[in-house]
C-alpha positions in Angstrom: -0.8 35.8 -15.3 -0.1 33.5 -12.4 1.2 30.0 -12.9 0.6 27.4 -10.2 3.4 24.9 -9.8 2.3 21.2 -10.1 2.8 18.7 -7.3 4.7 15.5 -8.0 2.2 12.8 -7.1 -1.5 12.2 -6.5 -2.6 8.9 -5.0 -6.1 7.5 -5.0 -6.2 4.8 -2.3 -9.1 2.4 -1.5 -9.3 3.2 2.2 -7.7 5.0 5.1 -5.4 2.1 6.1 -3.8 2.3 2.6 -3.7 6.1 2.9 -1.8 6.0 6.2 0.5 3.2 5.2 1.5 5.1 2.1 2.0 8.3 4.1 4.3 6.4 6.4 6.4 5.0 3.5 6.5 8.3 1.5 7.7 10.1 4.6 10.9 8.1 4.2 12.1 9.0 0.7 15.7 7.9 1.4 14.5 4.5 2.5 12.5 4.2 -0.7 15.5 5.3 -2.8 13.7 8.5 -4.1 14.0 12.2 -3.7 11.6 14.1 -1.5 8.3 14.7 -3.3 5.2 16.7 -2.9 2.2 14.3 -2.8 -1.4 14.1 -1.9 -3.5 11.0 -1.0 -7.2 10.7 -1.1 -9.5 7.7 -0.5 -12.2 6.4 -2.7 -15.6 6.4 -0.9 -16.4 3.1 -2.7 -13.4 1.3 -1.2 -11.7 -1.4 -3.3 -14.7 -2.0 -5.6 -15.3 1.7 -6.2 -11.6 2.2 -6.9 -11.6 -0.5 -9.5 -14.7 0.8 -11.2 -14.1 4.6 -11.4 -10.5 5.2 -10.1 -8.8 5.8 -13.4 -11.5 8.3 -14.4 -11.3 10.2 -11.1 -7.5 10.4 -11.4 -7.9 12.0 -14.8 -9.4 15.0 -13.0 -6.0 15.6 -11.3 -3.8 16.1 -14.4 -3.7 19.8 -14.2 -2.3 19.8 -10.6 -0.1 16.7 -10.5 2.6 15.3 -12.8 2.1 11.7 -11.8 -0.7 9.5 -10.4 -1.1 6.2 -8.5 -4.1 4.0 -8.0 -3.8 1.6 -5.0 -6.3 -1.1 -4.1 -6.6 -4.6 -2.8 -7.4 -7.5 -5.1 -9.5 -9.0 -2.3 -12.7 -7.0 -2.1 -12.3 -5.4 -5.5 -15.2 -7.5 -7.0 -13.2 -8.1 -10.2 -14.0 -10.9 -12.6 -10.3 -11.3 -13.3 -8.5 -14.4 -11.9 -5.4 -12.6 -10.7 -4.2 -9.2 -9.3 -1.8 -8.9 -12.3 -4.7 -9.1 -14.8 -6.7 -6.5 -13.0 -3.6 -4.3 -12.6 -3.0 -4.5 -16.4 -6.6 -3.5 -17.2 -6.4 -0.5 -14.8 -3.0 0.5 -16.2 -4.5 0.5 -19.7 -7.2 2.8 -18.6 -4.8 5.1 -16.9 -2.5 5.1 -19.9 -5.1 6.7 -22.2 -4.8 9.9 -20.1 -1.6 9.7 -18.1 0.6 7.8 -20.5 3.6 6.6 -18.5 2.9 9.0 -15.7 0.1 6.9 -14.2 0.3 3.5 -12.5 -2.1 1.1 -10.8 -0.9 -1.1 -7.9 -3.2 -4.1 -7.0 -2.1 -5.7 -3.8 -2.7 -9.5 -3.4 -4.5 -10.4 -1.3 -4.6 -7.1 0.6 -2.6 -4.2 2.0 -2.0 -5.9 5.4 0.6 -8.1 3.7 2.9 -5.1 3.5 2.8 -4.8 7.3 4.5 -8.1 7.6 7.8 -6.9 6.1 9.5 -7.1 9.5 8.4 -9.0 12.6 10.6 -6.6 14.7 8.8 -3.5 13.3 5.4 -5.0 14.2 6.6 -6.1 17.7 8.0 -2.7 18.4 4.9 -0.9 17.2 2.6 -3.2 19.2 4.9 -3.2 22.2 4.5 -7.0 21.9 4.3 -8.6 25.4 3.8 -12.2 24.6 7.2 -13.5 25.7 7.8 -15.1 22.3 8.2 -13.9 18.8 5.0 -12.9 17.1 5.6 -15.4 14.3 5.9 -18.3 16.7 2.8 -17.1 18.5 0.8 -17.0 15.3 1.9 -20.5 14.3 0.9 -21.8 17.6 -2.6 -20.2 17.1 -3.1 -21.9 13.7 -1.9 -19.3 11.2 -0.1 -20.6 8.2 2.6 -18.8 6.2 3.4 -18.4 2.5 6.8 -19.2 0.9 7.8 -15.6 1.5 7.2 -16.1 5.3 4.2 -13.8 5.4 0.9 -15.0 6.8 -1.5 -16.5 4.4 -4.3 -14.3 5.9 -2.3 -11.1 6.8 -5.3 -9.1 8.0 -6.6 -11.8 10.3 -3.1 -12.4 11.6 -2.7 -8.7 12.5 -6.1 -8.6 14.1 -5.3 -11.6 16.2 -1.9 -10.2 17.3 -3.6 -6.9 18.3 -5.7 -8.6 20.9 -2.6 -9.4 23.0 -1.7 -5.8 23.8 -5.4 -4.9 23.5 -4.9 -2.4 20.7 -7.5 -1.3 18.1 -6.9 -1.9 14.4 -6.4 1.7 13.3 -5.1 3.6 10.3 -2.5 5.3 12.5 -1.1 1.8 13.3 -0.5 1.2 9.6 1.4 4.5 9.3 3.6 3.6 12.4 4.5 0.2 11.0 5.3 1.6 7.6 7.5 4.1 9.3 9.6 1.2 10.8 9.8 -1.6 8.2 12.6 -2.0 5.7 11.2 -0.5 2.5 14.1 -1.9 0.3 13.9 -5.5 1.6 10.1 -5.9 1.4 9.5 -9.0 -0.8 5.9 -8.4 -1.6 5.6 -8.2 -5.4 3.1 -5.3 -5.4 5.2 -3.3 -3.1 8.3 -4.0 -5.2 6.4 -2.7 -8.3 5.4 0.4 -6.4 8.9 1.1 -5.2 10.4 0.5 -8.7 7.9 2.9 -10.3 8.6 5.6 -7.7 12.3 5.3 -8.2 11.8 5.6 -12.0 9.6 8.7 -11.6 11.5 10.4 -8.8 15.2 9.3 -8.8 17.5 10.8 -6.1 
């Protein structure tokens, strides 16, 4: 009788941008503080709303092939009635727990994945080959973009889209992977990313 070894982690992401950003991060296990793992990422055809509605149930189908699972989606666009990302994340975690116990986790990003890309201005400037002659943050401020207390744009997706117009680059999934391959994964201050990193370290310690 043949036994198939199980992979470490299955991730259901809301879209291709999230998929490629997670690939870029997981390709750097030392930067995350974890051992090298075998993982697979798939996207939900229903994007954030679909991931919220049926994600936990779809992840249950992967239990025979993977030891752990992650559900990753944006709070914005999820269509939830909850007032906060934390409340939605708890509800999704409760649904995952019924099948995965402590081996399943939901990560709800507020407001959206693009906020992770702003972990380092230098990483973005290098990836975009920024030609503006001034820092990208100064340029954004001069063009009316405001910043949160953690120094990240209030509207991270719109800020990235505006910056991409300077070097005339398209907003692509590959761009997210490149930026995730450069930013500091241990110094990122976004709360959702810190929860993700903490969970990965707990599951896959070096």
